[in-house]
N, C-alpha and C positions, 0 to 999 in steps of 0.2 A: 342418711338424713340430709346431707349436702344437697343431694337430688331432689328430694321432697321440698326443700325450701326454693330450690331454682325453680320448679315446677310451679310452686305456689306465686312465685314473684312474677313469672310470665303470665300465668292466670290472671292475677290483679291487674298487670299492665294491659293485656289483651281486652279484659272486661272494660278498663277504662277508655281504652281506643274505641270500643263499641257503644259505650254509653254517651261519649263526648261526640259522636259521630264522624270521628276522623277517619274512618274506615271508607267513607264517601268520598272519593277525589273531588267531586263538585265542591264540596265544602271547603278543601284545600285549596283549589283553583279559585274560587270566590274570594278567598281571602287575600290572594294576589291581584285580583281585579279591582284595584281602589278606585278606578273610574267608571266602574260598571257596577255589577252585582255584589259589591263587597259585603263580605260577612266576616264580622270580628270574633267570631267565635274560636277560632284557633289560637288568637291571641290569650283569649282566657284560659284555654287549656294549658297554653305554655307558661302562662304567669301563675296557674296552680302548681304546675309541675316545678316550676323555680321556688315557690313557697316551701313545697314538701322537701325538694333536694336541700334547700338552705338548712332547713331544721335537721333533716337526716345528716348531713355532713356534721353539723356540730354535734350531734349525739355520738356518731361513728368515730370521729377523731379522737373522743375522749377515752376510747379503748387502745389497749396495747397492740393487739392484733385482730383481725377478723375473725368471726365465730368460726369460719371454715376456710382454712388457709394459713400458712405460716406467717405472711406478712402482707401488708397493703400494697397493692400493685398500683402505683401512680407513674405518670410520665416522667422521666428524667430529663426531659428538655423541654424549654419554653420557647424554642426558636420558632419564629414564623419563617418558614422556607417555601421553595417552589412546590413541593410535594403537598405540603399542607393546603396552599392557597390553591393549587390545582384540583386536589381531591375535593376540597369545599365548593369550588365552582362547579365541578361534574355533578356533586349532590344536589346543589341548588338548582342547577338546569334540570336534572332529572327529576326532580321533586316538582318544579314548575311546570315541565311538560306533562309528567303522569299524573300529578296530584296523589302521589304516595311517597312515603318514605319507607325504607326497609322494615323499620319497627311498626308501622301501622299496616303495611302489605301483609305480614305473616298472620295476624288474626285476621285480615280481610281474605284469606285464602277460604276460610269457612263460607264466604257468601258464594262459592262457586263461580265467581266470574271469571272468564277466561283472561281479561286483562291484567288481573292480579298474578295468575300464573306467568303470563308474558313479562310482566315486569321483574318479578323475582328470577325469572330465567335469565333477563339481561343484567341483573345484578350480579348472579351467579358466574355469567359468562365474564363480566367486569373483573369480578375477583379473580378469576382464572387467568385473564389476559395480564393483569397486573404481576401476578406471582410469576408468570412465563417470563414477562419482559424484565423484571427485576432480577430474576435469577440468570438470565442471559447477559446481563452487563456486570462488568467488573465493579467491585465496590470501592468506593472512594477511600476506604482504610487501607485497602490493599496497594494502592497506588503510591 
């Protein structure tokens, strides 16, 4: 049943991305073009997501545990370090260049555009490179 709910959640997300037009990288890039063809629709999509998330978290945190899983999995650190800032910068630069974030690119695969597959391939390579680089470095805890 856990996988059915995961599938339904993904479908709702993908439909929301499609209906909002966020599968079109031009809409995202136009949001960033404040001096030219600025399109505020991304701000409305994000605002709607924030409202839903705010309400959802208030409801979920009333529970002792998630419906599927033993415990809530929340970050155990609130530190702002170089990894967080660097990762955020790489994400933002990629989003600004390509007009896609990974969440919107996955449903956009259904459009058949080669740019989407190229973008997701680059994301996958980035994940693999990060894993390889962090495995080859000694951890700070070991030192």
